[in-house]
N, C-alpha and C positions, 0 to 999 in steps of 0.2 A: 511372397509379401513380407517386407521387413516389419519388425515391431513397432516402428513409428508409423508406417503406412497402415498397419492394423488399428492403431490407436487413433488415427485420423479418420479412418472408416467408421470406427464406433463413435467418435466425437460428433460426425455428421448426422448420425441417427438420433442425436439428442437435439430436437429442433429447438428447444428453448434456449439451450447453450448456444447454438449457431445464431440465433436471432441476438442473443445478448452480446455475442462476440461482435457482430455487426454494429449494434448500437454502440459498444465501447470503442471500436474502431472510428465510428463517425464522431464521436465525443473527443477522442485524441486529436483526430485530424482538424475538428472544429477549433480547439484551443491552440493548436500549432500554426494553422493556416489562417484562422479567422482574423487575427489582428492585422494581418497583411491585406485582408480583404476589406473589412470594416475598420477604417483608419481613424476613426473618432478618438482623440486623446482621452485617456482614462481620467485625467485630472482637468478636464476643461469644463469650467464652471459658468453656468448660465441660470441666474436667478429668475428669469422670465419663464423658464421651462421646468422649474422645480416640482417635484412630486407628480409629474405628468403620468398618465397611464400609457400603455403601449400604443404607438403610432407609426406612420411611415418614416417619420423622422428619427424616432427612438423606438425600434421594434419592441424592447423590453421595458420602456418606460424610463424614467429618470428619478434620482434620489433627491434628498432635501437641498442638495446644492445645485441641482440641474445637471448633474453628471449622467452620462449615458451608461445605463445599467448592462446593456449588451457588452459594450467595450470592457467594462470591469469584470464581467463574469468570463469573458474570454481570457483576459489576462490573469484572473485569479485562477482559472482552470489550470494554467501551466504550473503554477506554484503547487496547488493542491495535488496534482497528478505526480509532479516530480517528488514532492514529499512522500507520497505513497509508495512510489516504485523505489525510491532510494532507501527508505526506512525498511521495506521489504527485503532489499538487497542485504542491508546490515543484518537483519533478523535470520535470513536464510544462510549467510556465510558464517556467523556465529554459531548458530544452531547446528549447521552441518559439521563443523569442526568439533564442537563439544561432543555430539552425538557419535561421530565416527571415532573419536579417540576413546570415549567410554565404551563403545561397542566392540572395539578391537583389544583394548587393554584388559578390561574385566577387573576383577579384584578390588583392591583398595582404591585404586584411581577411579574406577568405575563408580564406586560407592561414594566417593568425594565429589565427583562431578554431578552426580544425581542428587546429592545433598544440596549442592550449590543451586541446581535446577529447581529443587523443591523450595529452597529459600526465596528465590525470585519469584516463584509462583504464588508464594503466601503473601507477597507485599502488595499493599493496596497501589494500584497502578496510577489512577488519576490524582490522587493527593500527592504522591511522590513526583509525578510529572509537574505539577503546578509548583511544588517546593523547589525542585531543581532549576526549572526555567526562572523562577523568581530570584533565586540566588546567584545564578551564572549568567543570565542574559546580558546584563550591563557590562560585564567584563569581557565577554566574547564579542559582543558588537563593538565595543571599543577597539578590538584588535583587528577584525576584519570588515567592520561595517555593519549597519543595522540589518539589511536584507540577508546577506550571506551568513552573519553571525547566528541570527535566528533560525535560519534554514539548516546549518549544521547542528545547532543544538537540538532542535526538534527532531531531526532525523536520528541523531545519536540516542536521544532519550527514548523515543517511540520504538526505534529498532532494539535498543537495549531491554526492552520490557516485552519484546515479541519473540525471542528466539527459543524459549523454553519448550513450547510444543514442537518445533522443528527438531530440537535436540533429542526429545523423547521418540519421535517417529524415526529419525535416523539410527538411534541406538537399537530400537527394536528391529529395524531391517537388517542392521549389521548382525545383530545375535542370530537372526534367521539365515542370512545368507552366507555367513562364514562358514557354516557346517555343510553346505550344499556340495553336490559332487564336483561341479565344475571348478569350485573354489579349492577343493582338496586336490583335484588334478593339477591345477596350476601350482599348487604348494609343493606337490610331489615333483613337479618339473623344475623346482628351485627358484620359483618366484619369490621375489623379495616381499617384505610386508607392505611396503609402499607400493609396489606394482599391484599386489592383490587388492589393496584398497581403491587405487585410482583407475585400474583397468577392468577390474571384475566386480568388485562389490558395489562401489559407489555408483557406477552408471545403472545398475539394477535396482538401486534404491531411490532413484530420483523421482519415481512416479508419485509417491505420498508427499514428497518435498515441493513438487511443483503445485500440488493441489493446496499445501499449506500455504505456499508463496502467494496464491491468489487471495486467500483469506486474509493474509497480512497486509496485503495492499488495500483492501476495503477497511480494515481496521485501522490502518495509519491514516487514511483519508479522514475517517470519522474522528479520530483522535486529534488530528490537526484542526478540523472544523471546530471541535469542542474548545480547544485551547484558544483559538482566534475568538470564538464566540464569548468566551470568558474574559477576554481582553489581555491575554498572556501570549498570544501568538506573535504574529508579524506586526510591524508598526501600523498605525491607522491609515497611513497614505499608500499602503500596499494592499490591494483589494483581493484577499483570498475569498473563497466561498464562505468559510466561517466568518470572516471579518465583515463581509457584506451583510450576513444574517445578523450580527451583532449591531451593525449600524442601523439595521431596519427595525429592530425589535420594538422601538417606541413609536413606530408609525404604522403599525398594523391595521389600525381602525381605518385610516383613510388612504393608505397607500400600500394594500397588501401585496401588489406586483413586486414591490422591493424585496420582499422575503421569499415570495413563491418561486421565482426563476432560479436564484442560487440554491435554494432548498430542493428544487426539482432536479438541478444538475447533480448534486450530491446523492439524491435518491437514485437517479437512473445510474450513476457510475457505480455505486456501491451494489446495487441490485444486479447489474449486468455482471460484475466481477464475480459475485457469488454464484450466479447461475453458470458462468463459464467454469468456475472451480467445480461445481457439481458434475458438469460434462466431462471435465478432465479427470475427475474421480472414476467415473464409470469407464472412460476410454481407456485408463491406465491401470484398471483392475485386471490382474492376469487371471482371476478365477472366472471372469466373465467369458463366455463361448460364443456369444451372438455379437 
């Protein structure tokens, strides 16, 4: 049995993680395929149906303009999940690079990179996110358009403030693995430093990185929802989950469905990702024997 087959066997024993993975897959399929099945336009206004509760015509109800909430939730899910996975990719790439360089170099370079990591860890994330987006959103949206510009800015900013835990994990793994016997054997056979990193050390350090990546996806989705809820995310005509909650906040007394369904989508997505991360942590832990 290969290590990945063994990890899959352990993951299947974590029933909560398996159920969460199925829920997450269904959510992803819903936001990807759903708009092709439920073809109601997201900007179709019908004042005769405004603030209606769930019905056969509008399964999740309508908002104050009579727009179908199901269509807007499905459309917004694409953006929210795309932001989460893209920001995770940025955080993992930057964190893995910094951690690998620090773990292999040691000495002053390691100290300088860890000082930089500690500096970023000490910065208040949300106020800086708000400040950076407020300062640069208009300039970037003027170059590449409002939707793509805000997407790029949010992904870079969120990913730029989530790479530090990954860097620390990778650095610790490198310090542990570079002294192992199989690395020493490869070094004795004349393997270059780049080959040691890419073929021997980094593949064996990916377990904690994968677990950290799942946490970063959940954190990025929450961060994007927070920014949209505060009115500093995507433009008002782009219905992300956080933006729908922002629009619904003044109508909670007589239209609670408007906030319940996007909030439930955020809750299920983040909870599922966290439980999948727990399952991966147990499955990829080499100290577990069962």
